C-alpha positions in Angstrom: 55.5 -86.3 -38.6 57.7 -89.4 -38.4 59.1 -90.6 -41.7 61.3 -93.1 -43.3 61.4 -91.2 -46.6 64.9 -90.6 -48.0 64.1 -87.2 -49.5 65.5 -84.6 -47.0 62.4 -82.4 -47.6 60.2 -85.0 -46.0 62.2 -85.8 -42.9 60.6 -83.1 -40.6 60.2 -85.5 -37.7 62.0 -88.4 -36.1 63.4 -90.9 -38.5 62.1 -94.5 -38.1 64.7 -95.8 -40.5 65.6 -95.8 -44.2 63.8 -98.1 -46.7 65.4 -101.5 -46.7 67.3 -100.9 -43.4 68.0 -104.0 -41.3 66.6 -103.4 -37.9 67.0 -107.0 -36.6 70.4 -106.6 -34.8 69.9 -104.9 -31.5 66.2 -105.7 -31.4 67.0 -109.4 -31.8 69.5 -109.3 -29.0 67.0 -107.5 -26.7 64.2 -109.8 -27.6 66.3 -112.9 -26.9 67.4 -111.4 -23.5 63.8 -110.6 -22.5 62.7 -114.1 -23.5 65.2 -115.6 -21.1 63.8 -113.5 -18.2 60.1 -113.5 -19.2 59.4 -116.4 -21.6 56.9 -115.3 -24.2 53.8 -117.0 -25.4 51.3 -116.6 -28.2 48.6 -114.1 -27.1 45.9 -116.0 -29.0 46.6 -119.7 -28.1 49.1 -119.5 -25.3 51.6 -121.6 -27.1 55.2 -120.9 -25.8 57.2 -118.9 -28.3 56.6 -115.6 -30.1 53.8 -113.2 -29.2 51.9 -114.3 -32.3 52.6 -117.8 -33.4 52.5 -118.6 -37.1 49.4 -120.7 -36.9 47.3 -118.0 -35.2 48.9 -115.2 -37.2 47.7 -117.0 -40.4 44.1 -116.1 -39.4 44.9 -112.5 -40.4 44.2 -112.1 -44.1 47.0 -111.8 -46.5 44.7 -109.8 -48.6 42.4 -107.0 -47.3 38.9 -107.9 -46.2 36.6 -105.2 -47.6 34.0 -104.1 -45.1 32.6 -101.2 -47.0 34.0 -98.8 -49.6 37.3 -97.4 -48.4 37.4 -99.5 -45.2 39.2 -102.9 -44.9 40.3 -105.2 -42.2 42.7 -108.1 -41.9 40.1 -110.3 -40.4 36.7 -110.5 -38.7 36.7 -109.8 -35.0 36.7 -113.4 -33.8 39.0 -116.3 -33.2 42.7 -115.6 -32.9 42.4 -112.2 -34.5 40.1 -111.0 -31.7 42.4 -112.4 -29.1 45.3 -110.5 -30.6 43.4 -107.2 -30.5 42.2 -107.6 -27.0 45.6 -108.7 -25.7 47.3 -105.7 -27.4 44.7 -103.1 -26.6 43.5 -104.1 -23.2 46.0 -106.5 -21.6 49.3 -104.8 -22.2 50.8 -107.1 -24.8 52.8 -104.4 -26.5 55.0 -107.2 -27.9 52.2 -107.7 -30.4 52.8 -104.3 -32.1 55.6 -105.7 -34.3 53.8 -108.8 -35.8 50.5 -107.0 -36.1 52.2 -104.0 -37.7 53.9 -106.3 -40.2 50.5 -107.9 -41.0 49.1 -104.5 -41.8 52.1 -103.6 -43.9 51.5 -106.6 -46.1 48.0 -105.2 -47.2 48.5 -101.4 -47.2 49.7 -101.4 -50.9 46.7 -103.6 -51.8 44.0 -101.4 -50.4 41.5 -100.0 -52.9 42.0 -96.2 -53.1 45.3 -96.2 -51.2 48.3 -94.7 -53.0 51.5 -93.0 -52.2 52.1 -89.3 -52.7 53.7 -87.8 -55.8 57.1 -88.6 -54.4 56.2 -92.2 -53.8 55.8 -91.9 -50.0 53.1 -93.8 -48.2 51.5 -91.7 -45.4 49.9 -93.5 -42.4 47.7 -91.6 -40.0 46.9 -93.5 -36.7 43.4 -93.1 -35.2 43.8 -91.4 -31.8 42.6 -92.7 -28.4 41.0 -90.9 -25.6 43.8 -89.4 -23.4 42.8 -91.4 -20.4 42.7 -94.6 -22.3 46.1 -93.9 -23.9 47.6 -93.3 -20.4 46.2 -96.6 -19.1 47.6 -98.5 -22.1 51.1 -97.1 -21.7 50.9 -94.7 -24.7 49.1 -94.3 -28.0 48.8 -97.9 -29.0 47.6 -97.3 -32.5 50.5 -95.0 -33.2 52.8 -97.8 -32.1 51.0 -100.1 -34.5 51.4 -97.6 -37.3 55.1 -97.2 -36.6 55.7 -100.9 -36.8 53.7 -101.0 -40.0 55.9 -98.2 -41.3 59.1 -100.1 -40.3 57.9 -103.1 -42.2 57.1 -101.1 -45.3 60.4 -99.3 -45.1 62.2 -102.7 -44.8 60.4 -103.7 -48.0 61.8 -100.6 -49.8 58.8 -98.4 -49.6 59.3 -94.7 -48.5 56.7 -94.2 -45.7 55.8 -91.6 -43.1 53.7 -91.8 -39.9 51.7 -88.5 -39.4 50.2 -88.2 -35.9 47.7 -85.7 -37.3 44.6 -86.4 -35.1 43.6 -86.1 -31.5 40.5 -87.1 -29.6 39.2 -84.8 -26.9 39.1 -85.9 -23.3 35.4 -85.1 -23.4 34.7 -88.1 -25.6 33.6 -91.1 -23.5 34.3 -94.8 -23.9 32.4 -96.0 -26.9 32.0 -99.6 -25.7 28.4 -100.6 -25.9 27.3 -97.5 -27.9 25.3 -97.9 -31.1 26.3 -96.0 -34.3 24.1 -92.9 -33.6 25.4 -92.6 -30.0 29.0 -93.0 -31.3 28.5 -90.3 -33.9 27.1 -87.9 -31.2 30.0 -88.9 -28.8 32.6 -87.9 -31.5 30.9 -84.8 -32.8 33.4 -82.0 -32.7 35.8 -84.1 -30.6 38.2 -85.4 -33.3 40.5 -82.5 -34.3 43.7 -82.2 -36.3 47.1 -81.4 -34.8 48.6 -79.0 -37.3 52.2 -80.0 -36.4 51.4 -83.6 -37.4 49.6 -82.9 -40.7 51.2 -84.0 -43.9 51.2 -81.4 -46.8 47.8 -80.4 -48.1 46.4 -82.8 -50.7 48.5 -85.7 -49.5 46.7 -89.0 -49.8 46.8 -90.9 -46.5 45.8 -94.3 -45.1 44.0 -94.4 -41.7 45.2 -97.1 -39.3 43.1 -98.4 -36.4 42.9 -101.6 -34.4 39.2 -102.5 -34.8 36.2 -101.0 -36.6 32.6 -101.6 -35.3 30.2 -99.1 -36.8 32.7 -97.0 -38.7 31.8 -93.8 -36.8 35.3 -93.2 -35.6 36.9 -93.7 -39.0 34.3 -91.4 -40.5 35.0 -88.7 -37.9 38.7 -88.9 -38.5 38.3 -88.8 -42.3 36.1 -85.7 -42.0 38.6 -83.9 -39.8 41.4 -84.7 -42.2 39.3 -83.6 -45.3 38.5 -80.3 -43.6 42.2 -79.8 -43.1 42.9 -80.5 -46.8 44.2 -84.0 -46.5 42.7 -86.8 -48.6 41.9 -90.2 -47.0 42.4 -92.8 -49.7 41.6 -95.8 -47.5 41.4 -97.0 -44.0 42.5 -100.4 -42.6 42.1 -102.0 -39.2 43.2 -105.3 -37.7 39.7 -106.6 -37.3 36.1 -105.7 -38.2 33.3 -106.2 -35.6 29.6 -105.8 -36.0 27.8 -104.3 -38.9 29.8 -101.6 -40.7 27.7 -99.2 -42.7 28.4 -96.2 -44.8 
């Protein structure tokens, strides 16, 4: 697990940082240097400047958009929000991880059913990708999103941990174009837990993903965690697409 919690008993993995830590120094210098070499632009509108300009970023809700009990999104899967997801997920715009992670962090404490553990630590579990897709995207993109969300929560003074507790079998196929029944069948038995990444039994966690369509993936992840003794209090995604049912 990766944690920003200050209690020594919770720092079993790599530290992200301590709550309230200022991470802007070296990252600011690096970002400024890269901008001189490769000028950035907003992934949604193309305006020169940051990866997500303030105008487009404002389309992501400042309060969670409830899609069904236990599942929320920052916005519907259209407009600038959709462009952000596609650019981050499919077109290599990894510079979006930080602003999108910050947007998620703003709503995590507001999610119905979400709560920290008994020690006050928020636990985030990223939804896994197929191994092949992860390699094509330069690594587990949702885990990177969860880490940036954790950094933002820690900067706000919230103890937080990222638990990479789930994996998706290579036997699962790309879900694009599949209906709910086909997605459920595709995931059956193929979302499993990684024991080394699990938080302690009974820990309430928040699932993090980029987009929810039918809810089949979140359901499979929640089931795998439940069977491992971990409680999913809530799930939050960047966007919600299609009809999400229980």
